[in-house]
Structure formats: structure tokens, C-alpha cells
N, C-alpha and C positions, 0 to 999 in steps of 0.2 A: 287552128291553132289551140290546144288545152288550154282550161280553165289554169289558173294559177291561186293556189290557198292562198289566203289572204292571209294568214299571220304568217305567208312565207314571202312578203311581197317586200321591195323598195321603199322608203318614205323619205320623199324628196323635201327638205328643208330650201335649196337652191338648186334652180337649173343644173342639170349636167348632163352634157354631152359626150357620151362615152367613146364614139368615134372622134373628139377628138384629143384623148388621152392617150398620149403614148408611151407612161407607163404605170405601172402598178406593183404597191409596194406595200406588203404584206408584214405584221405584227406575227409573231407567233401564238404565245399564252391568251385562249381563250378567243383567238384568231382565227386561226389555222388548225390549229388544235385544242379541239373542246373537252373540258375536263368534267365530271361528274364532280360540281360543286360539294355537295356535302361528304363525298368522302374526302376531296383532296384536302377542304375547310378542315374535316373533322382531323386530319391530319398533323397540319399545321394548328390546330389549338392543340394535341399530343403535345406536340413539340415546345408549345409556349408551356405550358404546363410542367412539363414536365424539366426546364431552364428555370421557372419559376420556384417549383420544389428542390431541386437544387440549391437554390438561393434561399431558404429557409422561409417561404411564401404557405402559411395555411390553405394551399389548396386542393389538398387529395381528395376533397367531397364532390368539385367541380365536376361539372358534365357542359358539352358542345351543346347549343342547344340553337340548330340552323333556323327555325323561325323567328329569333329573339329579332336581328336585324334584316335592311334588307341595303343594296345596296343604292345610292342615293341620299342615304342621311348623313349626319352630320354632328361630330360630335362635340361640345362645351367642355371644354375641358375646366373651364370656371367654376360649371356648377356640378359638372360631375354626367351633365345629361349628358340624352342622343334624342336630336330632333328630328322634325319634316317640316320643312319650309318650301311655302308655293315661291312662286316664280318672283315676288316681289322681295323674298326674304322674308316675312309674317311666320314664324311660328304656329305652327298648326295644330302639330303632335307629339308629344316628349315622355318622357321615359327618366327616372332617374332612378340609375341603376337599371334593375327590372324590371322595376314596377311602371306602372305610367303615371303621370302625373296631371293629378284631377283639371277641372276645367281654373278653377279659382288661383289653384299653385301654377299656372300654364300661365296664365296670365298675369299674375303678381311677376313673375318670373321676368318673362318677354313683351309685356306690353310697351317699351319704349327699345325694345331691344330688336333691333334685323338684323339678320346673319349676314356677316362681311365674313367672303371665302378670304377674302387680304389677312384679316386680325388673327392674328395667333394661336388667339383663342380655339378658332374653328378647326374641324382638321372632316374635309369630305369624302366621303367614302365611297371612291372612283372608282373601285373595278369588285367582281366576286372577291380576289383573293384580299378584300378587306374584312369576309365577315367573321372569321375567325377570332381577329385579335380584334373585332368589333366588342364581340359574345365575350370575350373576355374582362374587357376591361367593363365591361357592364357588371357584371360578373365581382369584378374585385372594388369598385365605387359600392354595392353591399359589405363586401366583408370590412371598409373602410370606413363607412355611415357606423358599423356594429362593436366599431373597438379592436378590429381581430388580427390588423394588421401589424400596431405596433409603428414607433417612431416616427416623427413630424411630417410626414406624407400630406401632400393634397392631390387635389385630380388631376391636375396636369403631370404631378408626378409617377401618376399611376399609368397612364397613357404614356412618357416618355419610356415605362418599365418593359411593359409589354410590348412594344415595338422596338425596341435595344432587343429583348428575349429570342422574338423571331427571325430578330436581322441576324443573330448570332445563329441561328439553327441555319438559315439560307448562307450564310457565309462558313462555316463547317459544310455544306453542300447533304446533309442529313435529310434534309427534307423530299428534293432533289433525286438524292438514290435510294427513296421509296417505292417512288414513283416508277423511275427506269427501272426496277427489279419487277415490277410488276403495272405496268401499263395497263394489260385491257382491266385492272379494276378500277381505275382512276379515268381512263379517256373513254370518252360519248367519241367513238367513228362515225365517221360521214362518209357513205360511197360518191355523195355526188364532189366532193370539195376537188380532188385530183383534175378530174374531168372540165368542172369550172375555170382550173388555173390552164387548165391543156387549152381550152377554147379561147380562153383570149393568148395565151401564147403563140397558137397557130393563127391568130387573128392582127398578129403583126406586132402586137402592145411588149414592150419589153417588162418581164415579170419579176419583179426583185422582193427578195426576206428582209427585212431590217428587224433584227430582236434584239432586246436585252437577254436572252437567255445566252447559257456562252457554248460552244462545240460542244465538249461533253453530255450537255445533256440533249439543244438541240439535236442533234445528229439522231440518237435513239427516237427518239418524239417524233420526231419527220419520218423516219424508218417505216417506224409502225402506223403510221396515222395516211400514208401516202401510198407504200410500196406495195400493199395489194393488188390497189385498187386505179394501178396504171399498168398503159400497153405494155407487156411480155417484152424486157432485154432495157425495159425505162425506169429510173430512181428519181427519187425526190430530185438530188445534184440537179437533173437535167429540164425539171420544171423553170427552173430558178435562171435565169441568164446576168443574176448578179446575188449574192446572197452574203449576208453584215450580220455577225452574232456577237454577241457582246458589246450591244449599240451604245451603250451608257445611254440611251433616254433619258430626257428630256435634250441632256447638252448636246446629243447627237445634231440635231437639227443648229445649233447655234455656235459652237466651239470648236473650231478646225483640230480634231484632235490626231492620232496617228492611226494609222491603217496597218496589218498583219497579216497577209497573207495564210492562210492556214494549208501547207504543204503537204499532209499526211493524215491520214484516218486515227491516229493517236494524238492529235491533235498541236506537232511541230509547229512553229508558227517562223514567218519570215518577215521582216519590217520592209513596207511600199515607200520606195526611195519618192521616184517622181514620175508623174504621166498619170493617164486615166486607169483607172483597177483594169485588171481585164477582166470580162465578159466570161462566165461558164467558173468561175473561182469565188471562193468564199474565204471571206475579213472579219478578221475580229475589229471592232473598233470605228477607225473612219468616219465617215463624218458627211451631211446631206450636202454640202457645197460641194465635195468632192466626185459625189457621186451624179449631180445637177452637171457637172462639166466630162466625168466619164460617158454620158450618154449623149450629153449637146443636147439636154433639155432642160426647163426648168420653170418653177413656179406652176402658172395651171395646166401644165401637161401633163403634170405627175399625181396618182392619186393615190393616195396613204390610207389602207387601212387599219384601223384598229381596235385594240375592247376600250381601252383608259382614255378617260375624257382629257384629258391635261395633257400626260406625255405623250398621248398616239396623235389624238385632234389639235386640241390647243393649240399645241406648241407651233406642229410644221403649219396650220397655217397661219399663225401669227404674223411669227415668223419667214418664212418662205410662199407662202401663200400657197401652199400645195393645196388642191382638191383632199377634202377630208369623207373615209367615211364612217362611222360608227358601227361595232356590232356589240349588240346589247343582246345578249342572250335571252334575257329572262322575257325579249318580248312577247317572242311567239304564247307562250304561257299568259301573255298577258290579254293577248287579242282574243284567247280561247275563249277566256273565260269571260273576257267580253260578251263575246258571241253567246253564251249557255246562259248570259242573266239580259240576254235582250228584250224577251216577253216581259221582265220584272221590270226592265230600265224605263219600257214604254208605258207601264203602268203608270208606276211613278212619276214619269215626265206629262203624264196625263194628274194626276192629282197635285204636280205642285203648280201647273197653267192655271187649275182651277183654284188653286191655295192663293194665288197670286192674284185674280181676278176676286175674289171675294175680300179680300186686303182690302186690294185697290176701291173697293165700293165701301166698306168701313170704313177708312182714312177721306174717303168724300163725306161721309155721314157727318163722322167726327167732326168735320171741318165745318158741315151746316150746323152743327152743336155748339161751337165753339164761337159761332156768328151772333149766332138767335140768344147767347146766355150774355155776349159783351154787346148787342146793341148797334150792329155794325151789317146786321143781313140785307143783303142788295137785292135778291132775288122773288123780294115777295114774303117774305115770312114762311114757315113749316112749322109743323103740330109739334112741338117736346115731347109729347107722348108718345106718338108715331118714331120720333127718329129713333126714342132710347128701344120699345119694342122692336126695330131692324136691326138695330143695333144690337142686339142680346142674342138675334135670332142670327144673324152672323157670326157672333162669337162663338156660338153652341157649333155651328155649321165649320169654323172654323178648326174647334177641337176638335172632332170628328174626324173630321180629314185628317191632321196629325197623329191623330193614333194609327192611320193609317200607312201614311208616312213614314212614321218612326221607323216599323221595320223592314221595310223596304231601303230607306237610306243606311242604316247599318247594316247590312246585307252590302248594300253597293261599296261603303266603305272598307270594308272588310273580304274586296276581292282580291285576288292573290295571295295577300296575307293578315293571319288576323288581329297583328301589331297594328300594322302601318296600311295597309290599303295597298292598291297596285302604285310600280314606281314610276309614271309620267303624271299623276294624276294627286293634290290633294283637296278631296270632293270635286266639285265642279272645275276648277283652278288646276293649273298646268304646276306641276312640282318643279322644282328649284332644280332637281337632276336634268328634267322636260326642257328647260328653260335654257342650260348649258348645251345640251344635247341639239337644241334650235339653232343656237348662238355659234357655234362651232361645227357642228356639219352639216357639209353638205348633201350626203345623204345616211339613214340609217338603219337596221338590219339586224334580223336574228341570227342569222349564220353567213360564211362567204359563199354556199355553194347557193344558195338565194338570186346572186348571180345568174347563174346557170339559167334559170326560167326569164331571162330579158335579154343573154344574147350582147357578144361584146361592143354591138354599133348600135344601142336603144340610146331612144333620147328621153331620160327622166326630168319631167316637169316638174316645178314645183306648183301646190296648188293656190288658189286665191288664198291670200290671207284672212283671216277673220275678223273682225271688230266688233267691237261690242253695238255701234248703230247700224250693223248689215241688215239687222232683222228690220228696223223702225224704216231703213229704207228701200226696203225689197218687198215687204205685206203691208198688205191694209193696214189703216189704222184701228185697234179695238174698241181704243181708250177716247172719249172728248176730256175735255176739259174738267180738271176737281170739281171747279165752280159748281159746273153743274151734275156729278157727280159719275156715277160710272153706266156707260156706255155699253150692252149687249150686245157681241154680232149675234149673227142668225141662228148658228150651231150652240151657244150657247140657252139663247132664245129659248129652241124648242127643246133642249138639255132641261131645263129649270119647267117648263111648258109655261 
């Protein structure tokens, strides 16, 4: 079997046996249809800007900066900040408007505050569709602080106005009309995608389309993304056993909304009355319980694949216990950048290990000095002058190490994005986004066609979870009690001479 590019893997949080999955449902946008993010969000940004200009806002000089934000950040409308938090909700990096907060300002603002996504002040950037509006919000904060917006307006008002303006463009259909008119500019074709779904269908699984996009947008997008890569005479309609557009997720998973069958290519609808949905048809609306009843399936027999942490994987898992897979489009780039950094990461890890050893030795000698000075040394005493000399020597070594560590650590923190670093990490810890992925997505991957390399019959096993004490349990101890100082292992002793 040919080797698989590590960046094209399926990454498993919870063991998933695809042989036990009898139906696979797919979202469309950024799941079955991949967009050139910068092109799409540039267009979305331009519509927000046009809307604000029409309302008299002084935004004519603003330009879209796709590097200003990444998915997984959180907007704090109380302070006009955008923050990156770790898995526990502690803020690790923050911007006010378009400028980074320095360490003291960030600590002053957030030292007693955890990011709680249930709180109305926090707005999680769940998808790549959030990039344009977040960029505009940060730029408007700058204008508000400079008193260029006028009126009595706060940071929450700015957020609501940006969202309302973007929603207006969506409701009018202007944004998606531009995409339909020029799909080659906005869509990143994946020739392996149709074959992936065809494999699953021919393996006996029901393949479902469940998207919030409406019929007049979904139809041309799927035609463009799929039809040229299917066997002669086959179209995207033939891939799906059941297609649902205008699904109104997340309500689709919990509310018994009515279903309407699409009767013609121009979108003529007929209300579905009673009984199961008819396979091979396209419906508008409908609901997940009706899908389960129509297929004779439920719960863990169904896998749903989407790109939105809340709308797609969170709700489907919490409400229906469907199995879930999250498409994280940025993941491939993140893995590739970490692979390119691996030699420097090894250097950084070695230096950090040396630093930890020196710090342990320094702390042990500091404790000895304390005992000597306060007269409770139970080890037989030590020479105070020798201790001071040793501690000074260790300080010098640690300073020299820090000078070597700093540029590598800085480079590591800027992988993927100069402002925010990688999507899935904050330093050595998991990011808040990674924690949400871990909690709600049974599987995550960079694109749907990665399933092609694992077959519809694969058994995906989760890795053994890591805990902070694992290293202590699995390796020989390197440190003795601090009461007797630091004990070098054999390798370190050779390195130190």
C-alpha cells in the first residue's frame, strides 16, 4: 500500500469503525466545495465595506488584510479585543483593534478573566467565513478609538453592525451571485472528492447532502465541483441518496421543520406531507429526525462531516449522538510548516531540556543557601562562597541558553501566522479551538478526499491520550530530591565533562 502524506491523514479523537457507519452526511461550503479563502473573504469584505459606506461610515481607506486574523480566535466585545486562548480559556495573546496588546496590558485586562464561550461578550470565530468580518471589526475599533465614527457607540455596537451589514449582503444574494458567475476564481477544485463519495456509495453507505446553502447556489456549485470528475453520464445528483438544501442548521438537528421537495431545476417546491423522504430527491428544509426515520437509521450509525465547530459537529453530536468529522482546511498547511520546522524544533527541545536541568540545579543550590542562612541545614553544611560561585555560574549559563532559545521560540510561535501562530496550539499547550475539536469531533482532517486514502472500511483508532505524568511513569527518573540537589544522568554528565 502506498504511503500517505501525513498532512492528508485522518486524525482520530474517538475510535470510529467506518464499517459500522451506514450513512454519511456532508455539509457543502468548505466541506465538499473548497474556496480560495482570500478571494472569497476579499469579496465578502468588499460587501461589508460597501454597506458601511452607504450608511456614511468613514471606511473608504480600509483594505482587507487576511493575515490579521485566523479561525479559532475569539472577539471580546467588552474591550474591543480579539484574543487567542488556550484550552482552559486563559488568554495567551490579544489584539486591541489592529495592534497587539503588550504583556502588561494583556495581564491587566485578562488576569482574572477566562474566555467562556457561553457569555455574550465572547464571539468565537468558528469558520473561515469569519475572517472578513473579524478583520473589519478590528479596523473599526481603531476608528472608534480615534473618535472617527461619531455618535455614542461601543465595541458591541460595532460587532453587531458588521454582522448585520454582512447578513444583508447574504440575504440579498449579491455575494453568492458573484461566486456563481465566476466559480473558477473562488473554488479550489479537488478531483479526488467525487471518487471519495463514489467509493462510499458503492460500499453500501447512504451518502447525504445536508447544507444551509439554498438550491439556486448549491446546484451550480456542486455541478462545477463534481460533474467533470464523475463517470460519463453521472452528475452530482447521482452521488447522493438524499439531498437537503436550505437546511437551517443548527435547528435542523433539533426542530421538526417542514420539508419541501424540489420539483424542477428552477427551484419549484412542493411540500412534503407524510411518510419518509424519497431517496434520490432534493428537499428544502426538513429535519434530522425525519432523515433518520426515512433511512431507518439513528445515532451512531450516521457520520456527519462539516467545517463548522458548532453548527455541524457540536449540535449533531449533543442532540442526536451522530458521529462527527470536522474539516479543518488550514490543517494541511499547519502540518507542512511544522514538518519544515522539525530540525529547529529538535534544537529548541534540546535547549529547553538543558535549561530545565540547569534551573533544577540552581533551585537546589538556592534552597541550600536558604538553609545555611536560616540555620536549619541538616546536610552537614556547605561552603557559602562555593554556593554563590556555583549559582553565578548557573545564572550565566541560563542567560546564554535564553539568548539561543529566544529566536527559536519566537519563530515557533509565528508558524502559520505571524500574528497568532498555529491554529491548534498556544505555545506548548492546545488552543481553545483544538479543545473544541477534541471535544466534539470524533475525527478531523484537512479535506473530505482524505477519506479516499483510508477506504470506506477502515477502522480509525484513537491514540492513547497523553497526560503530564506519562513521562514520569515511562522513563527512568533524572532528578533526585531537591534536598540533595541535582543528579545528572549519564548523557548529561558526558556533555558537561
